N, C-alpha and C positions, 0 to 999 in steps of 0.2 A: 205046446204048453197050454194048460188050461188055468184060468184064473176065476176063482169064486169071489164075489164081492158082497160084503155084508149089507143088508137092507133091513129096515124096520118094518114089521108087520103093522099095517094100518087097519085092515078089516079082513076077517075070515069070511069068505063068500059062501063056501060049501065045503064038503069033505076034501075036495081036490084043488081048490083055488083060493087065493087071497089077494088082497091089494098090498103092495109093498111100496116103501118110499125110501129114496136116497136123495138128500137135498130137497129140491122142489119138485123132483120128478116122481110120479106115481105110476105104477104099472101092475098088471095082473101077473100072477106067478102060480105055477103048479106046486102044490104042497103034499102030494100023495106019498112022498118019501120021508116026511117028518111028521111025528105025532104030536098032538096036544099043543097046538099053537093058539095064541091069543094076541089081540092087539097089544103092541108095546114090546113083544118079543123081537129078537133079532135073528135072522137066518142068513146063511151063506148061500148066495144064488149064483148058479152057472147056467147059462143058456135058457133062462126062464124057469129053471127048476130049483126049488129050495132043496139043498142037499144036506143041511145040518143046522141045528139050532146053536147059537153062540151067545155067550154072556155079553151084556151091553158094554162092559168095560173092554172086553176083547175086540168087539166090533169097532169101537171107537179107536182103539190102538191100531188095528189093521187098516182102517180108513186113513189114519194119519200117516202110516208108512206108505200107503199108496199115493197119498197127496205129495209127500216128500219126494218120492221116486219120480213123479211126473213134473215136478218143478224144474224150470231151466237151471242148469248148472253154469256158474261162471267159467268161461274158457272152454266150454264144450261146444 
């Protein structure tokens, strides 16, 4: 199973790379598959590749679902 995680674009470095942020972590990402990115955009990232642009409200909703899934469950 593959999981793409939403990240915010912090800085576009060149045609193929940008800096992305999730929480306090910033990393470099390949953006050659997604067009017309700018700081503040959100992208779905898998294995260091931005694979799609996503609306900010969808990114936040997806991150909340992931957070809920990772929370310990009573009785589990």
